[in-house]
All heavy atoms as TSV, in Angstrom:
chain	resi	resn	atom	element	x	y	z
A	1	MET	N	N	83.693	160.157	117.338
A	1	MET	CA	C	84.785	159.656	116.368
A	1	MET	C	C	85.999	160.355	116.753
A	1	MET	O	O	86.103	161.447	116.988
A	1	MET	CB	C	84.331	159.833	114.908
A	1	MET	CG	C	85.379	159.303	113.996
A	1	MET	SD	S	85.008	159.527	112.270
A	1	MET	CE	C	83.778	158.361	111.866
A	2	ASN	N	N	87.168	159.598	116.685
A	2	ASN	CA	C	88.421	160.140	116.919
A	2	ASN	C	C	88.870	161.145	115.822
A	2	ASN	O	O	88.511	160.981	114.700
A	2	ASN	CB	C	89.399	158.943	116.904
A	2	ASN	CG	C	90.701	159.424	117.284
A	2	ASN	OD1	O	91.106	160.619	117.546
A	2	ASN	ND2	N	91.546	158.296	117.835
A	3	GLN	N	N	89.526	162.255	116.293
A	3	GLN	CA	C	89.810	163.315	115.314
A	3	GLN	C	C	90.792	162.783	114.298
A	3	GLN	O	O	90.836	163.255	113.212
A	3	GLN	CB	C	90.355	164.520	116.082
A	3	GLN	CG	C	89.402	165.183	116.873
A	3	GLN	CD	C	90.073	166.394	117.709
A	3	GLN	OE1	O	91.239	166.517	117.615
A	3	GLN	NE2	N	89.309	167.053	118.540
A	4	HIS	N	N	91.667	161.881	114.673
A	4	HIS	CA	C	92.601	161.437	113.708
A	4	HIS	C	C	92.182	160.409	112.746
A	4	HIS	O	O	92.767	160.206	111.678
A	4	HIS	CB	C	93.797	160.790	114.556
A	4	HIS	CG	C	94.491	161.858	115.466
A	4	HIS	ND1	N	95.237	162.874	115.079
A	4	HIS	CD2	C	94.396	161.875	116.846
A	4	HIS	CE1	C	95.639	163.527	116.085
A	4	HIS	NE2	N	95.041	162.932	117.274
A	5	MET	N	N	91.030	159.767	113.008
A	5	MET	CA	C	90.419	158.877	112.180
A	5	MET	C	C	89.777	159.441	110.894
A	5	MET	O	O	89.736	158.818	109.902
A	5	MET	CB	C	89.484	158.000	112.945
A	5	MET	CG	C	90.085	157.006	113.881
A	5	MET	SD	S	91.115	155.804	113.219
A	5	MET	CE	C	90.025	154.854	112.273
A	6	LEU	N	N	89.234	160.649	111.080
A	6	LEU	CA	C	88.566	161.218	109.979
A	6	LEU	C	C	89.312	161.444	108.762
A	6	LEU	O	O	88.971	161.054	107.700
A	6	LEU	CB	C	87.851	162.597	110.480
A	6	LEU	CG	C	86.987	163.210	109.440
A	6	LEU	CD1	C	85.790	162.277	109.092
A	6	LEU	CD2	C	86.396	164.563	109.967
A	7	PRO	N	N	90.583	162.082	108.820
A	7	PRO	CA	C	91.421	162.262	107.637
A	7	PRO	C	C	91.761	160.872	107.034
A	7	PRO	O	O	91.869	160.696	105.793
A	7	PRO	CB	C	92.618	163.010	108.115
A	7	PRO	CG	C	92.202	163.614	109.376
A	7	PRO	CD	C	91.191	162.778	109.968
A	8	ALA	N	N	92.056	159.859	107.822
A	8	ALA	CA	C	92.418	158.503	107.334
A	8	ALA	C	C	91.278	157.949	106.548
A	8	ALA	O	O	91.463	157.354	105.521
A	8	ALA	CB	C	92.874	157.651	108.502
A	9	LEU	N	N	90.088	158.105	107.069
A	9	LEU	CA	C	88.834	157.508	106.356
A	9	LEU	C	C	88.676	158.295	105.122
A	9	LEU	O	O	88.244	157.653	104.037
A	9	LEU	CB	C	87.638	157.625	107.340
A	9	LEU	CG	C	87.584	156.589	108.439
A	9	LEU	CD1	C	86.380	156.970	109.364
A	9	LEU	CD2	C	87.467	155.178	107.970
A	10	ALA	N	N	88.847	159.574	105.077
A	10	ALA	CA	C	88.736	160.408	103.940
A	10	ALA	C	C	89.738	159.857	102.775
A	10	ALA	O	O	89.297	159.798	101.617
A	10	ALA	CB	C	88.899	161.896	104.181
A	11	ARG	N	N	91.011	159.718	103.291
A	11	ARG	CA	C	91.915	159.230	102.212
A	11	ARG	C	C	91.575	157.789	101.695
A	11	ARG	O	O	91.694	157.547	100.522
A	11	ARG	CB	C	93.302	159.163	102.899
A	11	ARG	CG	C	94.000	160.478	102.893
A	11	ARG	CD	C	95.472	160.395	103.366
A	11	ARG	NE	N	95.653	159.690	104.665
A	11	ARG	CZ	C	95.687	160.322	105.801
A	11	ARG	NH1	N	95.526	161.634	105.920
A	11	ARG	NH2	N	95.812	159.553	106.895
A	12	GLN	N	N	91.136	156.947	102.563
A	12	GLN	CA	C	90.699	155.608	102.125
A	12	GLN	C	C	89.476	155.699	101.129
A	12	GLN	O	O	89.525	155.108	100.157
A	12	GLN	CB	C	90.275	154.775	103.377
A	12	GLN	CG	C	89.847	153.337	102.991
A	12	GLN	CD	C	89.418	152.611	104.188
A	12	GLN	OE1	O	89.523	153.036	105.366
A	12	GLN	NE2	N	89.087	151.347	103.943
A	13	HIS	N	N	88.534	156.603	101.460
A	13	HIS	CA	C	87.392	156.696	100.599
A	13	HIS	C	C	87.771	157.273	99.244
A	13	HIS	O	O	87.369	156.762	98.095
A	13	HIS	CB	C	86.362	157.683	101.260
A	13	HIS	CG	C	85.151	157.933	100.529
A	13	HIS	ND1	N	84.226	156.898	100.308
A	13	HIS	CD2	C	84.687	158.981	99.844
A	13	HIS	CE1	C	83.261	157.340	99.564
A	13	HIS	NE2	N	83.451	158.588	99.255
A	14	VAL	N	N	88.622	158.295	99.168
A	14	VAL	CA	C	89.135	158.803	97.982
A	14	VAL	C	C	89.935	157.725	97.094
A	14	VAL	O	O	89.789	157.638	95.928
A	14	VAL	CB	C	90.028	160.094	98.248
A	14	VAL	CG1	C	90.782	160.497	96.961
A	14	VAL	CG2	C	89.092	161.149	98.720
A	15	ALA	N	N	90.647	156.988	97.902
A	15	ALA	CA	C	91.528	155.967	97.167
A	15	ALA	C	C	90.516	154.867	96.524
A	15	ALA	O	O	90.814	154.353	95.389
A	15	ALA	CB	C	92.495	155.210	98.162
A	16	GLU	N	N	89.441	154.477	97.249
A	16	GLU	CA	C	88.540	153.681	96.635
A	16	GLU	C	C	87.780	154.199	95.474
A	16	GLU	O	O	87.552	153.527	94.467
A	16	GLU	CB	C	87.386	153.155	97.726
A	16	GLU	CG	C	88.055	152.344	98.830
A	16	GLU	CD	C	87.091	152.053	99.902
A	16	GLU	OE1	O	85.881	152.741	99.888
A	16	GLU	OE2	O	87.338	151.342	100.880
A	17	LEU	N	N	87.401	155.417	95.515
A	17	LEU	CA	C	86.795	156.164	94.297
A	17	LEU	C	C	87.762	156.112	93.098
A	17	LEU	O	O	87.295	155.903	92.003
A	17	LEU	CB	C	86.320	157.471	94.700
A	17	LEU	CG	C	85.092	157.576	95.709
A	17	LEU	CD1	C	84.851	159.117	96.064
A	17	LEU	CD2	C	83.976	156.989	95.186
A	18	ARG	N	N	88.977	156.499	93.387
A	18	ARG	CA	C	89.939	156.490	92.295
A	18	ARG	C	C	90.122	155.037	91.731
A	18	ARG	O	O	90.287	154.917	90.568
A	18	ARG	CB	C	91.245	157.102	92.739
A	18	ARG	CG	C	91.185	158.504	92.994
A	18	ARG	CD	C	92.601	159.045	93.250
A	18	ARG	NE	N	92.429	160.539	93.489
A	18	ARG	CZ	C	93.225	161.228	94.250
A	18	ARG	NH1	N	94.284	160.702	94.871
A	18	ARG	NH2	N	93.064	162.551	94.336
A	19	GLY	N	N	90.072	154.072	92.481
A	19	GLY	CA	C	90.296	152.708	92.074
A	19	GLY	C	C	89.180	152.305	91.139
A	19	GLY	O	O	89.384	151.596	90.196
A	20	ARG	N	N	87.926	152.621	91.664
A	20	ARG	CA	C	86.748	152.363	90.848
A	20	ARG	C	C	86.795	153.034	89.547
A	20	ARG	O	O	86.397	152.586	88.413
A	20	ARG	CB	C	85.467	152.686	91.547
A	20	ARG	CG	C	85.188	151.799	92.636
A	20	ARG	CD	C	83.821	152.253	93.457
A	20	ARG	NE	N	83.689	151.598	94.752
A	20	ARG	CZ	C	82.936	152.042	95.609
A	20	ARG	NH1	N	82.214	153.186	95.426
A	20	ARG	NH2	N	82.948	151.476	96.778
A	21	ALA	N	N	87.268	154.309	89.489
A	21	ALA	CA	C	87.132	154.997	88.222
A	21	ALA	C	C	88.303	154.445	87.293
A	21	ALA	O	O	87.983	154.350	86.065
A	21	ALA	CB	C	87.623	156.539	88.597
A	22	THR	N	N	89.397	154.058	87.797
A	22	THR	CA	C	90.551	153.368	87.047
A	22	THR	C	C	89.909	152.170	86.431
A	22	THR	O	O	90.169	151.790	85.343
A	22	THR	CB	C	91.700	153.192	87.806
A	22	THR	OG1	O	92.123	154.452	88.403
A	22	THR	CG2	C	92.886	152.675	86.986
A	23	ALA	N	N	89.315	151.378	87.301
A	23	ALA	CA	C	88.751	150.053	86.832
A	23	ALA	C	C	87.651	150.226	85.676
A	23	ALA	O	O	87.677	149.484	84.723
A	23	ALA	CB	C	88.062	149.211	87.995
A	24	GLY	N	N	86.858	151.318	85.820
A	24	GLY	CA	C	85.773	151.640	84.760
A	24	GLY	C	C	86.566	152.005	83.514
A	24	GLY	O	O	86.102	151.670	82.404
A	25	ARG	N	N	87.524	152.798	83.614
A	25	ARG	CA	C	88.317	153.257	82.332
A	25	ARG	C	C	88.962	151.980	81.647
A	25	ARG	O	O	88.989	151.861	80.451
A	25	ARG	CB	C	89.332	154.271	82.618
A	25	ARG	CG	C	88.782	155.652	82.696
A	25	ARG	CD	C	89.802	156.698	82.812
A	25	ARG	NE	N	89.608	157.220	84.069
A	25	ARG	CZ	C	90.643	157.412	84.992
A	25	ARG	NH1	N	91.869	157.145	84.769
A	25	ARG	NH2	N	90.343	157.966	86.140
A	26	ARG	N	N	89.524	151.123	82.432
A	26	ARG	CA	C	90.162	149.871	81.947
A	26	ARG	C	C	89.091	149.023	81.176
A	26	ARG	O	O	89.353	148.489	80.121
A	26	ARG	CB	C	90.710	149.019	82.999
A	26	ARG	CG	C	92.268	149.258	83.095
A	26	ARG	CD	C	92.812	148.215	84.033
A	26	ARG	NE	N	92.185	148.800	85.412
A	26	ARG	CZ	C	92.441	148.347	86.600
A	26	ARG	NH1	N	93.139	147.312	86.711
A	26	ARG	NH2	N	91.932	148.977	87.622
A	27	LEU	N	N	87.909	148.866	81.783
A	27	LEU	CA	C	86.862	148.095	81.130
A	27	LEU	C	C	86.438	148.842	79.727
A	27	LEU	O	O	86.238	148.167	78.712
A	27	LEU	CB	C	85.649	147.894	81.999
A	27	LEU	CG	C	85.768	147.004	83.223
A	27	LEU	CD1	C	84.545	147.088	84.088
A	27	LEU	CD2	C	86.157	145.680	82.778
A	28	TYR	N	N	86.337	150.102	79.828
A	28	TYR	CA	C	85.819	150.825	78.584
A	28	TYR	C	C	86.957	150.682	77.530
A	28	TYR	O	O	86.701	150.410	76.407
A	28	TYR	CB	C	85.664	152.238	79.022
A	28	TYR	CG	C	85.416	153.202	77.766
A	28	TYR	CD1	C	84.106	153.094	77.169
A	28	TYR	CD2	C	86.271	154.022	77.233
A	28	TYR	CE1	C	83.711	153.857	75.943
A	28	TYR	CE2	C	85.899	154.812	76.122
A	28	TYR	CZ	C	84.622	154.644	75.588
A	28	TYR	OH	O	84.266	155.430	74.441
A	29	ARG	N	N	88.268	150.906	77.924
A	29	ARG	CA	C	89.361	150.834	76.971
A	29	ARG	C	C	89.403	149.361	76.352
A	29	ARG	O	O	89.639	149.249	75.068
A	29	ARG	CB	C	90.683	151.070	77.695
A	29	ARG	CG	C	91.878	151.131	76.731
A	29	ARG	CD	C	93.092	151.550	77.480
A	29	ARG	NE	N	93.483	150.623	78.561
A	29	ARG	CZ	C	93.711	151.178	79.823
A	29	ARG	NH1	N	93.766	152.392	80.000
A	29	ARG	NH2	N	93.991	150.327	80.809
A	30	ASP	N	N	89.213	148.300	77.090
A	30	ASP	CA	C	89.224	147.021	76.586
A	30	ASP	C	C	88.092	146.764	75.702
A	30	ASP	O	O	88.303	146.212	74.582
A	30	ASP	CB	C	89.170	145.881	77.673
A	30	ASP	CG	C	90.400	145.929	78.586
A	30	ASP	OD1	O	91.412	146.443	78.166
A	30	ASP	OD2	O	90.320	145.358	79.751
A	31	ARG	N	N	86.896	147.375	75.905
A	31	ARG	CA	C	85.747	147.145	75.161
A	31	ARG	C	C	86.051	147.880	73.844
A	31	ARG	O	O	85.569	147.423	72.680
A	31	ARG	CB	C	84.377	147.663	75.875
A	31	ARG	CG	C	83.252	147.489	75.036
A	31	ARG	CD	C	82.001	147.734	75.937
A	31	ARG	NE	N	82.044	149.031	76.372
A	31	ARG	CZ	C	81.869	149.403	77.655
A	31	ARG	NH1	N	81.551	148.483	78.571
A	31	ARG	NH2	N	81.873	150.597	78.170
A	32	VAL	N	N	86.597	149.044	73.849
A	32	VAL	CA	C	86.882	149.831	72.613
A	32	VAL	C	C	87.968	149.247	71.807
A	32	VAL	O	O	87.846	149.204	70.584
A	32	VAL	CB	C	87.156	151.339	72.952
A	32	VAL	CG1	C	87.689	152.124	71.756
A	32	VAL	CG2	C	85.962	151.968	73.657
A	33	ALA	N	N	88.902	148.611	72.440
A	33	ALA	CA	C	90.096	148.059	71.749
A	33	ALA	C	C	89.688	146.821	70.893
A	33	ALA	O	O	90.333	146.578	69.813
A	33	ALA	CB	C	91.184	147.713	72.709
A	34	ARG	N	N	88.633	146.088	71.433
A	34	ARG	CA	C	88.249	144.776	70.609
A	34	ARG	C	C	86.817	144.972	70.175
A	34	ARG	O	O	85.798	144.838	70.956
A	34	ARG	CB	C	88.408	143.669	71.601
A	34	ARG	CG	C	89.711	143.289	71.902
A	34	ARG	CD	C	89.802	142.078	72.775
A	34	ARG	NE	N	89.396	142.481	74.032
A	34	ARG	CZ	C	89.027	141.628	75.055
A	34	ARG	NH1	N	89.249	140.383	74.772
A	34	ARG	NH2	N	88.665	141.993	76.180
A	35	PRO	N	N	86.660	145.238	68.854
A	35	PRO	CA	C	85.293	145.277	68.366
A	35	PRO	C	C	84.566	143.907	68.450
A	35	PRO	O	O	85.356	142.854	68.475
A	35	PRO	CB	C	85.463	145.711	66.931
A	35	PRO	CG	C	86.886	145.763	66.555
A	35	PRO	CD	C	87.565	145.480	67.790
A	36	SER	N	N	83.348	143.888	68.417
A	36	SER	CA	C	82.597	142.662	68.561
A	36	SER	C	C	82.764	141.727	67.339
A	36	SER	O	O	83.214	142.171	66.295
A	36	SER	CB	C	81.090	142.932	68.812
A	36	SER	OG	O	80.481	143.546	67.594
A	37	LEU	N	N	82.372	140.555	67.516
A	37	LEU	CA	C	82.513	139.583	66.405
A	37	LEU	C	C	81.619	140.062	65.287
A	37	LEU	O	O	81.967	139.860	64.111
A	37	LEU	CB	C	82.089	138.125	66.872
A	37	LEU	CG	C	81.969	137.084	65.916
A	37	LEU	CD1	C	83.419	136.824	65.344
A	37	LEU	CD2	C	81.447	135.798	66.390
A	38	ARG	N	N	80.397	140.554	65.582
A	38	ARG	CA	C	79.559	141.045	64.572
A	38	ARG	C	C	80.209	142.245	63.665
A	38	ARG	O	O	80.051	142.058	62.502
A	38	ARG	CB	C	78.230	141.605	65.242
A	38	ARG	CG	C	77.252	142.145	64.289
A	38	ARG	CD	C	76.026	142.537	65.104
A	38	ARG	NE	N	75.059	143.354	64.260
A	38	ARG	CZ	C	74.185	143.976	64.729
A	38	ARG	NH1	N	73.862	144.105	65.909
A	38	ARG	NH2	N	73.360	144.662	63.861
A	39	VAL	N	N	80.855	143.070	64.404
A	39	VAL	CA	C	81.526	144.151	63.605
A	39	VAL	C	C	82.641	143.622	62.817
A	39	VAL	O	O	82.802	144.012	61.641
A	39	VAL	CB	C	81.972	145.267	64.634
A	39	VAL	CG1	C	82.916	146.291	63.963
A	39	VAL	CG2	C	80.977	145.942	65.295
A	40	ARG	N	N	83.527	142.775	63.317
A	40	ARG	CA	C	84.698	142.255	62.567
A	40	ARG	C	C	84.132	141.388	61.352
A	40	ARG	O	O	84.671	141.614	60.277
A	40	ARG	CB	C	85.477	141.427	63.404
A	40	ARG	CG	C	86.317	142.227	64.480
A	40	ARG	CD	C	87.226	141.380	65.281
A	40	ARG	NE	N	86.377	140.671	66.224
A	40	ARG	CZ	C	86.763	139.515	66.910
A	40	ARG	NH1	N	87.829	138.949	66.618
A	40	ARG	NH2	N	85.866	138.981	67.696
A	41	THR	N	N	83.082	140.643	61.533
A	41	THR	CA	C	82.507	139.874	60.518
A	41	THR	C	C	81.957	140.735	59.433
A	41	THR	O	O	82.134	140.509	58.198
A	41	THR	CB	C	81.455	138.830	61.016
A	41	THR	OG1	O	81.921	138.105	62.065
A	41	THR	CG2	C	80.932	137.943	59.946
A	42	GLY	N	N	81.323	141.782	59.794
A	42	GLY	CA	C	80.752	142.734	58.802
A	42	GLY	C	C	81.785	143.389	57.993
A	42	GLY	O	O	81.728	143.495	56.698
A	43	TRP	N	N	82.882	143.947	58.615
A	43	TRP	CA	C	83.963	144.510	57.824
A	43	TRP	C	C	84.762	143.442	56.953
A	43	TRP	O	O	85.195	143.770	55.919
A	43	TRP	CB	C	84.915	145.267	58.775
A	43	TRP	CG	C	84.330	146.602	59.164
A	43	TRP	CD1	C	83.875	146.874	60.394
A	43	TRP	CD2	C	84.031	147.755	58.225
A	43	TRP	NE1	N	83.499	148.195	60.398
A	43	TRP	CE2	C	83.499	148.700	59.061
A	43	TRP	CE3	C	84.272	147.869	57.015
A	43	TRP	CZ2	C	83.074	149.999	58.587
A	43	TRP	CZ3	C	83.849	149.166	56.438
A	43	TRP	CH2	C	83.342	150.131	57.245
A	44	THR	N	N	84.796	142.217	57.459
A	44	THR	CA	C	85.452	141.160	56.564
A	44	THR	C	C	84.669	140.935	55.398
A	44	THR	O	O	85.234	140.856	54.255
A	44	THR	CB	C	85.565	139.862	57.448
A	44	THR	OG1	O	86.358	140.160	58.579
A	44	THR	CG2	C	86.168	138.806	56.642
A	45	LEU	N	N	83.370	140.874	55.550
A	45	LEU	CA	C	82.412	140.607	54.341
A	45	LEU	C	C	82.524	141.862	53.432
A	45	LEU	O	O	82.597	141.675	52.192
A	45	LEU	CB	C	81.072	140.485	54.781
A	45	LEU	CG	C	80.775	139.086	55.389
A	45	LEU	CD1	C	79.356	139.102	56.040
A	45	LEU	CD2	C	81.021	138.001	54.484
A	46	VAL	N	N	82.591	143.072	53.913
A	46	VAL	CA	C	82.754	144.334	53.118
A	46	VAL	C	C	84.071	144.281	52.323
A	46	VAL	O	O	84.076	144.444	51.092
A	46	VAL	CB	C	82.690	145.555	53.902
A	46	VAL	CG1	C	83.134	146.711	53.220
A	46	VAL	CG2	C	81.311	145.839	54.489
A	47	ASN	N	N	85.114	143.931	52.943
A	47	ASN	CA	C	86.402	143.720	52.220
A	47	ASN	C	C	86.421	142.709	51.217
A	47	ASN	O	O	87.018	142.868	50.056
A	47	ASN	CB	C	87.587	143.474	53.309
A	47	ASN	CG	C	87.883	144.759	54.141
A	47	ASN	OD1	O	87.667	145.845	53.662
A	47	ASN	ND2	N	88.316	144.555	55.283
A	48	LEU	N	N	85.869	141.572	51.518
A	48	LEU	CA	C	85.663	140.448	50.507
A	48	LEU	C	C	84.956	140.859	49.274
A	48	LEU	O	O	85.292	140.606	48.233
A	48	LEU	CB	C	85.049	139.277	51.165
A	48	LEU	CG	C	84.763	138.023	50.287
A	48	LEU	CD1	C	86.159	137.538	49.791
A	48	LEU	CD2	C	84.073	136.860	51.000
A	49	GLY	N	N	83.749	141.571	49.591
A	49	GLY	CA	C	82.970	142.040	48.425
A	49	GLY	C	C	83.755	143.117	47.571
A	49	GLY	O	O	83.630	143.015	46.310
A	50	LEU	N	N	84.485	143.904	48.215
A	50	LEU	CA	C	85.218	145.013	47.492
A	50	LEU	C	C	86.343	144.286	46.631
A	50	LEU	O	O	86.623	144.625	45.493
A	50	LEU	CB	C	85.910	145.974	48.413
A	50	LEU	CG	C	84.880	147.072	49.057
A	50	LEU	CD1	C	85.625	147.814	49.992
A	50	LEU	CD2	C	84.335	147.822	47.857
A	51	ARG	N	N	86.902	143.245	47.210
A	51	ARG	CA	C	88.011	142.430	46.387
A	51	ARG	C	C	87.275	141.786	45.220
A	51	ARG	O	O	87.853	141.724	44.172
A	51	ARG	CB	C	88.578	141.445	47.274
A	51	ARG	CG	C	89.895	141.966	47.864
A	51	ARG	CD	C	90.802	140.941	48.550
A	51	ARG	NE	N	90.358	140.888	49.999
A	51	ARG	CZ	C	90.296	139.894	50.710
A	51	ARG	NH1	N	90.496	138.672	50.268
A	51	ARG	NH2	N	89.936	139.925	51.946
A	52	LEU	N	N	86.113	141.159	45.433
A	52	LEU	CA	C	85.541	140.529	44.267
A	52	LEU	C	C	85.137	141.487	43.219
A	52	LEU	O	O	85.147	141.158	42.035
A	52	LEU	CB	C	84.234	139.783	44.809
A	52	LEU	CG	C	84.519	138.591	45.643
A	52	LEU	CD1	C	83.125	137.999	46.197
A	52	LEU	CD2	C	85.146	137.555	44.773
A	53	VAL	N	N	84.670	142.683	43.575
A	53	VAL	CA	C	84.225	143.634	42.606
A	53	VAL	C	C	85.478	144.339	41.875
A	53	VAL	O	O	85.510	144.452	40.594
A	53	VAL	CB	C	83.510	144.810	43.262
A	53	VAL	CG1	C	83.366	145.936	42.403
A	53	VAL	CG2	C	82.144	144.317	43.697
A	54	THR	N	N	86.561	144.540	42.632
A	54	THR	CA	C	87.716	145.179	41.856
A	54	THR	C	C	88.662	144.153	41.196
A	54	THR	O	O	89.418	144.535	40.381
A	54	THR	CB	C	88.553	145.908	42.945
A	54	THR	OG1	O	88.943	145.009	43.931
A	54	THR	CG2	C	87.742	147.034	43.511
A	55	GLU	N	N	88.654	142.915	41.524
A	55	GLU	CA	C	89.458	141.982	40.719
A	55	GLU	C	C	88.921	141.697	39.402
A	55	GLU	O	O	87.765	141.614	39.143
A	55	GLU	CB	C	89.477	140.584	41.495
A	55	GLU	CG	C	90.420	140.651	42.701
A	55	GLU	CD	C	90.507	139.250	43.363
A	55	GLU	OE1	O	89.785	138.259	42.842
A	55	GLU	OE2	O	91.103	139.062	44.306
A	56	GLN	N	N	89.854	141.615	38.356
A	56	GLN	CA	C	89.405	141.345	37.104
A	56	GLN	C	C	90.089	140.122	36.677
A	56	GLN	O	O	91.284	140.044	36.338
A	56	GLN	CB	C	89.766	142.393	36.101
A	56	GLN	CG	C	89.060	143.702	36.383
A	56	GLN	CD	C	89.267	144.769	35.312
A	56	GLN	OE1	O	90.148	144.650	34.500
A	56	GLN	NE2	N	88.611	145.891	35.427
A	57	GLY	N	N	89.278	139.044	36.663
A	57	GLY	CA	C	89.792	137.749	36.085
A	57	GLY	C	C	89.846	137.768	34.666
A	57	GLY	O	O	89.475	138.646	33.976
A	58	PRO	N	N	90.168	136.477	34.063
A	58	PRO	CA	C	90.272	136.435	32.594
A	58	PRO	C	C	88.966	136.604	31.949
A	58	PRO	O	O	88.831	137.190	30.888
A	58	PRO	CB	C	90.829	135.002	32.439
A	58	PRO	CG	C	90.733	134.292	33.695
A	58	PRO	CD	C	90.579	135.279	34.708
A	59	GLY	N	N	87.876	136.169	32.531
A	59	GLY	CA	C	86.500	136.283	31.959
A	59	GLY	C	C	85.819	137.661	32.340
A	59	GLY	O	O	84.835	137.963	31.779
A	60	LEU	N	N	86.448	138.316	33.260
A	60	LEU	CA	C	85.730	139.523	33.722
A	60	LEU	C	C	86.329	140.856	33.069
A	60	LEU	O	O	85.708	141.858	33.413
A	60	LEU	CB	C	85.938	139.571	35.262
A	60	LEU	CG	C	85.241	138.387	36.077
A	60	LEU	CD1	C	85.499	138.582	37.557
A	60	LEU	CD2	C	83.679	138.389	35.811
A	61	ALA	N	N	87.441	140.677	32.338
A	61	ALA	CA	C	87.961	141.957	31.855
A	61	ALA	C	C	86.987	142.528	30.884
A	61	ALA	O	O	86.424	141.975	30.025
A	61	ALA	CB	C	89.271	141.553	31.074
A	62	ARG	N	N	86.889	143.839	30.878
A	62	ARG	CA	C	85.960	144.637	29.951
A	62	ARG	C	C	86.624	144.636	28.611
A	62	ARG	O	O	87.799	144.791	28.430
A	62	ARG	CB	C	85.773	145.935	30.467
A	62	ARG	CG	C	84.890	145.996	31.727
A	62	ARG	CD	C	84.474	147.414	32.035
A	62	ARG	NE	N	83.573	147.442	33.166
A	62	ARG	CZ	C	82.971	148.486	33.657
A	62	ARG	NH1	N	83.053	149.525	32.972
A	62	ARG	NH2	N	82.237	148.385	34.660
A	63	GLN	N	N	85.788	144.477	27.596
A	63	GLN	CA	C	86.187	144.458	26.281
A	63	GLN	C	C	86.096	145.921	25.848
A	63	GLN	O	O	85.091	146.565	26.106
A	63	GLN	CB	C	85.321	143.638	25.453
A	63	GLN	CG	C	85.189	142.134	25.873
A	63	GLN	CD	C	86.312	141.375	25.275
A	63	GLN	OE1	O	86.840	141.695	24.192
A	63	GLN	NE2	N	86.688	140.341	26.057
A	64	PRO	N	N	87.085	146.464	25.241
A	64	PRO	CA	C	86.954	147.835	24.643
A	64	PRO	C	C	85.874	147.970	23.637
A	64	PRO	O	O	85.848	147.124	22.720
A	64	PRO	CB	C	88.404	148.226	24.188
A	64	PRO	CG	C	89.103	146.925	24.056
A	64	PRO	CD	C	88.350	145.923	24.955
A	65	ARG	N	N	85.075	148.913	23.672
A	65	ARG	CA	C	84.060	149.138	22.748
A	65	ARG	C	C	84.259	150.253	21.723
A	65	ARG	O	O	85.107	151.159	22.058
A	65	ARG	CB	C	82.764	149.485	23.395
A	65	ARG	CG	C	82.147	148.350	24.218
A	65	ARG	CD	C	80.826	148.734	24.762
A	65	ARG	NE	N	80.149	147.679	25.547
A	65	ARG	CZ	C	79.049	147.796	26.141
A	65	ARG	NH1	N	78.327	148.902	26.060
A	65	ARG	NH2	N	78.561	146.703	26.792
A	66	THR	N	N	83.837	150.184	20.563
A	66	THR	CA	C	84.013	151.281	19.595
A	66	THR	C	C	83.084	152.428	19.993
A	66	THR	O	O	82.143	152.280	20.679
A	66	THR	CB	C	83.761	150.757	18.119
A	66	THR	OG1	O	82.335	150.305	18.125
A	66	THR	CG2	C	84.641	149.587	17.842
A	67	ALA	N	N	83.380	153.512	19.501
A	67	ALA	CA	C	82.646	154.678	19.805
A	67	ALA	C	C	81.305	154.602	19.246
A	67	ALA	O	O	80.345	155.157	19.893
A	67	ALA	CB	C	83.307	155.950	19.314
A	68	GLY	N	N	80.871	153.922	18.312
A	68	GLY	CA	C	79.585	153.850	17.647
A	68	GLY	C	C	78.659	152.870	18.345
A	68	GLY	O	O	77.448	152.930	18.184
A	69	SER	N	N	79.250	151.906	19.035
A	69	SER	CA	C	78.369	150.795	19.636
A	69	SER	C	C	77.832	151.146	21.050
A	69	SER	O	O	78.491	151.864	21.726
A	69	SER	CB	C	79.112	149.487	19.759
A	69	SER	OG	O	80.104	149.546	20.642
A	70	CYS	N	N	76.648	150.816	21.255
A	70	CYS	CA	C	75.957	151.077	22.575
A	70	CYS	C	C	75.661	149.929	23.315
A	70	CYS	O	O	75.191	148.912	22.832
A	70	CYS	CB	C	74.760	152.084	22.353
A	70	CYS	SG	S	75.195	153.669	21.725
């Protein structure tokens, strides 16, 4: 092998490895940035349930009780 080719091949190999590492990080970042439909649906249902529990409509308002009644 030519002596001048070895450093060039080494640089090319390192560049390919760095390119793969960058591509892998991009895929991971995209996956983390967008939760799955299942996760988004679950949190939407949780938020809906919390809103239903905390909202007090006209018929849902608690009536004050006297101290003697149980």
